[in-house]
C-alpha positions in Angstrom: 46.7 52.4 133.2 49.3 52.2 130.8 51.0 48.9 130.2 53.8 49.5 127.5 54.9 46.5 125.5 58.0 46.8 123.6 59.4 45.5 120.3 62.8 45.6 119.9 63.8 45.5 117.0 60.4 44.7 114.9 60.8 42.2 112.5 61.2 43.8 109.1 58.9 43.1 106.1 60.2 40.7 103.5 60.3 43.4 100.8 62.3 46.0 103.4 64.7 43.0 104.3 65.7 42.9 100.4 66.1 46.4 100.3 68.2 47.9 103.4 71.0 49.4 103.0 74.8 47.3 103.2 74.8 48.1 106.8 72.4 45.2 107.9 75.2 42.7 106.2 78.7 43.2 107.5 80.0 41.2 105.3 81.8 44.8 103.4 82.1 46.5 106.8 85.0 44.2 108.4 88.2 44.2 106.7 88.4 41.9 104.0 90.1 41.5 100.0 86.2 41.8 98.8 85.6 44.6 100.9 88.6 46.7 99.6 87.7 45.8 95.8 84.1 47.0 96.4 85.0 50.1 97.9 86.7 50.7 94.8 83.9 50.5 92.9 81.7 52.6 95.3 83.8 54.9 96.7 86.7 56.1 94.3 84.5 57.0 91.1 84.9 60.6 91.6 88.5 61.1 92.9 89.5 58.4 90.6 88.7 59.8 87.7 90.2 63.2 88.4 93.4 62.7 86.6 91.4 63.2 83.0 91.1 66.7 84.1 93.2 68.3 86.8 96.6 68.7 85.3 94.7 69.9 81.9 92.9 72.4 84.1 96.1 73.7 85.7 98.1 74.1 82.2 95.0 75.8 81.1 94.8 78.4 84.1 98.3 78.7 84.3 99.2 80.1 81.3 102.8 78.7 79.9 104.0 75.6 81.0 107.3 75.4 82.6 109.2 73.3 85.1 108.1 75.7 88.3 104.6 75.7 87.3 104.5 71.7 87.1 106.5 70.8 90.3 104.5 73.4 92.0 101.2 71.8 90.9 102.2 68.5 91.6 103.4 69.5 95.1 99.9 71.4 95.6 98.2 68.2 94.6 100.0 65.6 96.5 99.9 67.7 99.6 95.7 68.7 99.0 95.4 64.8 98.9 97.4 64.3 101.7 95.9 67.1 104.3 92.3 67.7 103.0 91.5 63.9 102.1 93.8 61.4 104.1 94.1 63.7 107.3 90.5 65.6 107.4 88.4 62.7 106.2 90.2 59.3 105.9 91.9 59.7 109.5 89.4 62.3 111.1 86.2 62.8 109.7 85.5 59.1 109.2 85.1 58.5 112.8 82.4 61.0 113.1 79.9 58.0 111.8 76.2 57.8 113.0 76.3 53.8 113.8 78.2 52.7 110.7 76.8 55.9 108.2 78.5 58.9 106.8 78.0 62.1 105.1 76.7 65.6 106.1 73.2 65.0 106.7 74.4 62.0 109.1 76.7 64.2 110.9 73.9 66.7 111.5 71.7 64.1 112.8 74.4 63.4 115.3 74.2 67.2 116.5 70.4 68.2 116.3 69.1 67.4 119.4 71.8 69.6 121.0 72.5 72.2 118.7 69.5 72.2 116.2 70.3 75.5 114.8 73.1 73.5 112.9 70.6 72.5 110.4 71.7 75.8 108.3 75.4 74.2 107.8 73.8 70.9 106.8 71.3 72.6 104.3 73.8 74.6 102.6 76.3 71.5 102.4 73.6 69.1 101.4 72.7 71.6 98.7 75.8 72.3 97.2 76.9 68.6 97.0 73.5 68.1 95.1 74.5 71.0 92.8 77.9 69.5 92.4 76.3 66.2 91.6 75.0 67.6 88.6 78.4 68.7 86.9 80.1 65.7 88.1 78.9 63.1 85.5 78.9 65.7 82.9 82.9 66.6 83.2 84.0 62.8 83.7 81.8 61.5 80.6 82.8 64.2 78.6 86.7 64.7 79.8 86.8 61.0 78.9 84.8 60.6 75.8 87.1 63.8 74.4 90.0 61.0 74.1 88.6 59.8 71.0 89.0 63.0 69.2 93.0 62.3 69.4 91.8 59.3 67.1 89.9 61.2 64.6 88.8 64.4 64.8 85.4 64.2 63.3 83.8 62.6 65.8 80.7 64.3 67.5 82.1 64.0 70.8 79.6 66.0 72.4 76.5 63.8 71.0 78.4 60.6 72.0 78.8 61.9 75.5 75.1 63.0 75.4 73.9 59.3 74.5 76.1 57.9 77.1 74.6 59.9 79.8 71.0 59.3 78.7 71.7 55.4 78.6 72.9 55.9 81.8 70.4 57.5 83.4 67.7 55.4 81.5 68.6 52.2 83.1 68.3 53.2 86.5 64.9 52.7 86.7 65.4 48.7 86.3 68.4 48.9 88.5 72.0 48.2 88.2 72.6 45.3 90.5 73.7 43.6 87.4 76.3 45.8 86.3 77.2 47.0 90.2 79.1 43.7 90.9 81.8 44.7 88.2 82.3 48.0 89.5 85.2 47.1 92.0 87.3 44.6 89.5 87.0 47.3 86.8 88.1 50.1 89.1 90.9 47.9 90.0 92.3 47.6 86.7 91.6 51.2 86.0 94.0 52.4 89.2 96.7 49.8 88.4 96.7 51.2 84.7 96.7 54.8 86.2 99.9 53.8 88.2 101.5 52.1 85.4 101.2 55.2 83.2 102.2 57.1 85.5 105.5 55.1 86.8 106.3 54.1 83.3 106.4 58.1 82.5 108.1 59.7 85.4 111.2 57.3 84.8 111.9 59.8 81.7 112.2 62.6 84.5 112.7 61.2 87.8 113.8 64.7 89.4 110.0 65.0 89.1 109.6 63.3 92.7 111.1 66.5 93.9 107.4 67.9 94.0 106.9 65.7 97.2 108.9 68.6 98.9 106.0 71.4 100.3 108.5 74.0 99.7 107.5 74.0 95.6 103.7 74.2 96.7 105.1 77.5 98.7 106.9 78.8 95.7 104.1 78.2 93.5 101.7 80.1 95.6 104.1 82.8 96.7 105.9 83.7 93.9 104.5 82.3 90.7 102.0 85.1 88.5 98.5 84.6 89.8 99.7 81.2 91.7 97.2 81.6 94.3 94.4 81.3 91.8 95.7 78.0 90.2 94.4 76.4 93.7 90.9 76.4 91.8 92.3 74.1 89.5 94.3 72.3 92.1 91.3 71.7 93.9 89.8 69.5 91.7 91.8 66.6 92.5 90.2 66.5 96.0 86.2 67.0 94.9 85.8 63.1 95.5 86.5 63.4 99.4 83.5 64.5 100.4 81.6 61.2 98.3 84.0 58.9 100.0 82.7 60.3 103.5 79.1 60.2 102.2 79.6 56.3 101.2 81.1 55.2 104.5 77.9 53.2 105.1 78.6 50.9 102.2 82.1 49.6 102.9 83.6 50.4 106.8 86.1 52.6 107.8 88.9 50.0 107.6 88.0 48.6 104.4 88.0 52.7 103.0 91.5 53.5 104.9 93.2 50.4 103.2 92.0 50.5 99.9 92.7 54.8 100.2 96.3 54.1 100.7 96.2 52.1 97.1 94.1 54.6 95.5 96.2 57.5 96.6 99.6 55.5 95.5 98.2 55.3 91.7 96.8 58.6 91.5 100.0 60.3 92.8 102.1 57.8 90.6 99.9 59.1 87.4 100.3 63.0 88.5 103.8 62.3 88.7 103.7 60.9 85.3 101.8 63.5 83.5 103.9 66.4 85.1 107.4 64.2 83.9 105.6 64.1 80.7 105.0 67.7 80.3 108.4 68.6 81.9 110.1 66.6 78.9 107.8 68.2 76.4 107.2 71.6 77.0 108.3 72.4 73.7 105.0 70.8 72.1 102.5 71.8 74.8 99.4 73.2 73.3 96.2 74.8 74.9 94.2 72.1 74.3 96.6 69.1 75.2 95.4 66.8 77.8 98.6 65.2 79.5 96.3 61.9 80.9 95.9 60.9 76.9 99.2 62.1 75.8 101.2 59.8 78.5 99.7 56.9 76.6 101.4 54.9 74.0 99.8 55.1 70.6 98.6 51.5 70.7 97.4 51.8 73.8 95.4 54.9 73.2 91.8 53.1 72.0 91.7 50.6 75.3 92.8 53.7 77.7 89.6 55.5 75.9 87.3 52.8 76.4 88.5 52.3 80.0 88.5 55.9 80.9 84.8 56.1 79.4 83.7 53.0 81.6 85.8 54.7 84.9 83.6 58.1 83.9 80.1 55.7 84.0 80.9 54.1 87.2 81.8 57.5 88.8 78.5 58.9 87.4 76.7 56.2 88.8 78.2 56.6 92.1 77.2 59.9 92.4 73.5 59.2 91.3 73.0 56.6 93.7 74.9 59.1 96.2 72.1 62.0 95.1 69.4 59.3 95.9 70.8 58.6 98.9 71.3 62.2 99.8 67.6 63.1 98.9 66.4 60.1 101.1 68.3 61.3 104.0 67.0 64.8 103.4 63.1 63.8 103.2 63.6 62.1 106.6 65.1 65.1 108.2 62.0 67.3 106.9 64.6 69.0 104.4 62.4 67.9 101.2 58.9 67.3 100.0 58.2 63.9 100.2 58.4 62.3 97.0 57.9 58.7 95.4 61.1 56.2 96.1 61.1 52.7 94.3 63.5 50.0 94.6 64.6 48.4 91.4 66.7 45.1 92.7 67.4 43.5 95.4 70.9 45.1 95.6 71.3 46.2 99.0 70.4 49.8 99.7 69.4 50.8 95.7 66.9 52.9 95.7 65.5 54.9 92.6 63.4 58.0 93.2 62.2 58.8 89.5 61.7 63.0 90.1 65.6 63.1 91.1 66.7 60.9 88.2 65.2 62.9 85.3 66.0 66.1 87.3 69.5 65.1 87.0 69.4 63.7 83.8 68.0 67.3 82.3 70.5 69.3 84.6 73.6 67.1 83.2 72.3 67.8 79.3 71.9 71.6 80.1 75.4 71.5 81.6 77.2 69.5 78.6 75.2 72.0 76.0 75.9 75.0 77.8 79.4 74.3 78.1 80.2 72.3 75.2 83.6 70.8 76.4 85.5 70.0 79.7 88.1 72.5 79.7 84.8 75.1 80.2 83.2 72.7 82.7 86.5 72.7 84.5 86.4 76.6 85.1 83.2 76.0 86.9 84.0 72.8 88.5 84.5 72.7 92.4 83.1 75.8 93.4 80.2 74.5 95.2 82.0 71.4 96.8 84.2 73.5 98.3 81.3 75.0 100.4 80.2 71.9 101.4 83.9 70.7 102.7 83.6 74.0 104.9 80.0 73.2 106.0 81.1 69.7 106.9 84.6 71.2 108.7 82.0 73.9 110.7 79.9 70.2 111.8 83.1 68.7 112.6 84.1 71.5 114.9 81.0 71.0 117.3 81.0 67.1 116.7 84.5 67.1 118.3 83.8 69.0 121.1 80.5 67.2 121.6 82.7 64.0 122.0 85.1 65.9 124.6 87.9 66.4 122.5 90.7 68.2 123.5 90.2 72.3 122.8 93.8 72.4 121.4 93.2 69.3 118.9 89.3 71.0 118.0 91.2 74.6 117.6 94.0 73.4 115.4 91.5 71.2 113.3 89.2 73.7 112.7 91.8 76.8 112.2 93.9 74.5 109.8 91.2 73.5 107.6 89.2 76.6 108.0 92.1 78.4 106.7 92.6 76.1 103.8 89.3 75.6 102.4 88.6 79.2 102.8 91.7 79.7 100.7 90.3 77.3 98.4 86.8 79.3 98.1 88.4 82.0 97.5 90.6 80.7 94.8 87.4 79.0 92.9 85.2 82.2 93.7 87.3 83.4 90.6 85.3 80.6 88.9 81.9 82.2 89.2 82.0 84.2 86.2 83.2 81.1 84.0 80.3 78.8 85.1 80.6 78.5 89.1 77.6 80.8 89.0 75.4 77.7 87.5 76.2 75.2 90.1 75.8 78.0 92.6 72.6 79.0 91.3 71.3 75.3 91.4 72.3 74.7 95.2 71.0 78.3 96.3 67.5 77.1 95.0 68.1 73.9 96.9 69.4 75.6 99.9 65.9 77.7 99.7 63.6 74.7 99.2 65.5 72.8 102.4 65.3 75.7 104.3 61.2 76.5 103.8 60.6 73.0 104.3 62.5 72.8 107.3 61.2 76.3 109.2 57.8 75.7 107.5 57.1 72.6 109.5 58.2 73.9 112.7 56.0 77.2 112.4 53.4 74.8 111.4 53.7 72.6 114.5 53.9 75.6 116.7 50.1 75.4 116.1 49.5 71.9 116.7 47.4 72.0 119.8 47.3 69.1 122.3 45.2 68.1 125.3 45.7 65.6 127.8 44.3 62.3 127.0 43.3 60.9 130.2 40.4 63.4 130.3 38.9 61.8 127.2 39.1 58.6 127.7 36.0 58.0 129.5 34.3 59.7 126.5 36.0 57.2 124.4 35.1 54.4 126.3 31.5 55.8 126.5 31.0 56.5 122.8 32.7 53.0 121.5 29.3 51.4 123.2 27.0 54.3 122.5 24.7 52.2 119.8 22.8 54.9 119.3 25.6 56.5 116.8 26.1 54.4 113.7 29.7 52.6 113.8 32.3 54.6 112.2 34.8 51.2 111.8 35.5 48.6 114.1 39.2 49.7 114.4 39.7 53.4 113.9 43.2 55.0 113.5 44.8 58.0 113.9 48.5 59.4 113.5 49.4 61.6 115.9 52.0 64.1 116.4 52.0 64.0 120.0 55.8 62.9 121.5 54.3 62.7 125.1 51.5 59.3 125.4 49.8 61.5 127.7 48.7 63.8 125.3 46.6 64.1 122.2 46.2 66.5 119.3 43.1 68.3 119.9 41.9 68.2 116.2 41.8 64.1 116.4 39.8 64.7 119.2 37.6 67.1 117.6 37.5 64.8 114.4 36.4 61.9 117.1 34.1 63.6 119.3 32.5 66.6 117.3 33.3 66.3 113.8 30.9 63.3 113.0 30.8 61.5 116.2 32.9 58.4 115.0 32.2 55.1 117.2 34.5 52.7 117.2 35.5 49.3 118.7 38.9 50.1 119.0 41.2 53.4 118.8 44.3 53.2 118.1 46.9 56.3 118.1 50.2 55.7 115.8 53.2 58.1 116.3 56.1 58.1 114.6 59.9 59.1 116.0 62.4 59.7 113.4 65.4 59.4 115.4 69.3 59.7 115.0 70.1 56.3 114.8 70.2 55.9 111.0 68.4 52.3 110.8 66.6 51.9 114.0 63.4 49.9 113.7 61.4 49.8 117.0 57.8 50.3 118.7 56.3 50.8 121.9 52.7 49.7 122.6 51.0 51.8 125.3 47.5 50.4 125.9 45.4 53.3 127.5 42.3 51.6 127.8 43.0 47.8 127.5 41.6 46.0 124.3 39.7 49.9 123.6 42.1 52.5 123.1 45.7 52.1 122.3 49.1 53.6 121.2 51.6 52.5 119.5 55.0 54.3 118.9 57.0 53.4 115.9 61.0 55.1 116.6 62.6 55.0 112.7 66.1 55.5 111.9 66.6 58.5 109.8 67.8 56.2 106.8 64.7 53.8 107.5 61.7 54.2 104.9 58.6 54.5 107.1 56.2 51.7 105.6 53.9 52.4 108.4 51.2 50.1 106.9 53.5 47.0 107.0 55.0 47.5 110.4 51.3 48.2 111.7 50.1 44.8 110.5 53.0 43.2 111.8 52.6 44.6 115.7 48.8 43.9 115.2 49.4 40.3 114.2 51.8 40.5 117.5 49.1 41.8 119.8 46.2 39.2 118.4 48.8 35.9 118.9 50.0 37.7 122.3 46.0 38.0 123.4 46.1 41.7 123.9 43.4 42.4 121.3 41.3 40.1 118.8 41.3 40.8 115.2 38.2 39.0 114.4 35.1 41.3 113.3 32.5 41.7 116.1 29.8 41.6 113.9 28.1 38.2 114.7 27.4 37.5 111.0 31.0 37.7 110.0 32.6 36.6 113.3 31.3 32.7 113.1 33.7 32.5 109.5 36.4 34.2 111.2 36.5 37.3 108.9 38.6 39.7 110.2 37.6 43.1 111.6 37.6 46.2 109.4 39.9 49.2 109.8 39.5 52.5 108.7 42.2 55.4 109.2 41.9 59.0 109.5 44.5 61.5 108.0 44.2 64.9 109.5 45.1 67.2 106.3 46.3 70.4 108.2 45.7 73.6 105.8 47.1 77.0 106.8 44.2 79.6 106.7 44.6 82.6 104.6 43.8 85.0 107.2 47.0 84.1 109.4 48.4 86.8 111.4 52.0 86.1 111.4 54.6 88.1 111.1 55.6 88.9 107.4 58.7 86.7 106.9 56.9 83.7 108.8 53.2 84.0 106.6 56.0 84.3 103.4 58.0 80.6 104.6 54.3 79.2 105.5 52.9 79.9 101.9 56.0 78.5 100.3 55.8 75.6 102.3 52.6 74.8 101.3 53.7 75.6 97.9 56.6 73.2 97.7 54.5 70.2 98.7 52.2 70.4 96.2 54.9 69.0 94.1 55.5 65.6 96.5 53.3 63.1 97.3 50.5 62.7 99.9 51.2 61.6 103.4 48.7 58.3 102.9 51.4 57.7 100.2 55.0 58.5 102.0 53.5 57.0 105.0 52.8 53.9 102.4 49.3 53.5 104.3 46.5 51.5 102.4 44.8 54.4 100.7 41.6 52.4 100.3 40.8 52.5 103.9 41.7 56.3 104.8 39.5 59.2 105.4 41.3 62.3 104.9 40.0 65.2 107.2 40.7 69.0 106.3 41.4 71.1 109.2 42.4 74.6 109.0 45.8 75.2 111.2 44.3 77.0 114.5 46.5 80.2 114.7 45.8 82.5 117.2 45.1 86.2 115.9 47.0 89.1 117.2 44.5 91.6 116.0 42.2 93.5 118.6 38.6 92.0 117.3 36.1 94.1 118.3 33.7 93.1 120.8 29.8 92.7 119.4 27.8 94.8 121.6 24.0 93.9 121.2 21.5 96.6 121.7 17.8 96.5 122.0 16.2 98.2 119.3 13.4 100.3 120.0 10.4 100.3 117.3 
């Protein structure tokens, strides 16, 4: 009975074509000078602005400045950038791409079919990365603006930082493509400036190159008072490494690797220059000294502050855009309620999520008002992102085994980075009482929401029952020609959860046959399968009864927007052109004027019953699931359905009752 028609790929609507992510255009993925420069503006904002506060944080945590402290700290920075960023992320983790896309959710998508229980690592990692995204704009912008105090102590630094962040979040709704094109060249100037300033200053104390020797890192951690706790400050130099992996799809692995060589060189030169300046000025170092601005000549300071502020804004923009992408992926993976996503410009992959934008904005303002200075933020920054990196390491261990990498390699990789990141986590735990609690609290709330949404959907789906559609095909065939029943619609469309094309949801059949029998000329069943390939857009048509009962399966990548209404229209046009269906109205008075047939979509809204007999934990999860769903948009809007032709039928979930229901005994009563 089946006659499958496969479309591969589905032609995208013009709207979607303009707004898909950059992987569709490979001009930035192949190694090129343009691709390298673009990657500077997209990928390295966070890690590239870390010199603003890293050495300042180390001096604050280390107490009295000394040559041993600085050489040891610089050695830790150099080897952290080498082992953590270069080896783990640039050389190894970037290979774990999902059709060119990176990030912890893309990595989980590669594993979820074989190791579904790994979702917990993805949820924790994604939540802590989002929590880190709250404090990143605050600390980068405030660190940059605090340089103004060197010019005039009376300037309202907090007010200026809040004003900049307010403007940044406000313009998101209009799109940032008009300034995004300049990000790469500006960041190139930024990195050249970092390297130049560092090189000039390290000439005053060339012996600072000794810090390349890992012995100085070991000496600091083993012998310096509370040296191990300094790892929390050192870790700030690599906080952007996870964002580097998440942005893989924007620029491609080759451009990232080449540009990282340049970026790392400039960063190390700047750190060495700051260290050389500190060692040369040990007697004049104060608790509020920021070596980043101290190495600048007085005449260069105004330009340096402006450039640092612009770089901080670019870093913040990258983090905001990354948060949008992360939430979009979370929605597709059923980790987050469906919320409205807009596309404010034609820039590749640019999206705007109003709810997330203003949530991030309010959170950033709270962070600035709560911590008041970048020094206080440094004490809290880095704890949550350490957890993200640990979760990525755990997922990478399973990924490497899945790719049949040698056991010895997986073991060395796993043990090495579990020890390194475990040490960073233990050191960063010292930050918990000094503000780290804030990001952990935010990450915990996000993790609970994601866990509830994911588990609640799994519990709900357990109670969606299916029947074989074959036994109902004759019924639907007869129903469609039974003129004693008023026609509900010429074309009647249902969305279905049935993965097997031979199955149909019991509630859908009940809706067609029992709940006001619905006569239609053609019955459609649409199924959407979210696949691991991030940008898949394919479909398959299965005529169960030719021109009478038809099923369409859409296969969408987890980064694709489910514009089902647009896709369905395209498939209908294709089938009509092929003569498989007739889209003209069946009413004679309309057909002679070539009027199109009418469509009606029935969307079944499954609601949990208050009398559910479930274990307490599952009952709590399912209640929270529906509570969190209230904050999202309806399935009709989420699927891009035309609400003017949608009928919603609310049907309670059928959940078997475990309790023994007493049988009603009928007994004849004698009068």
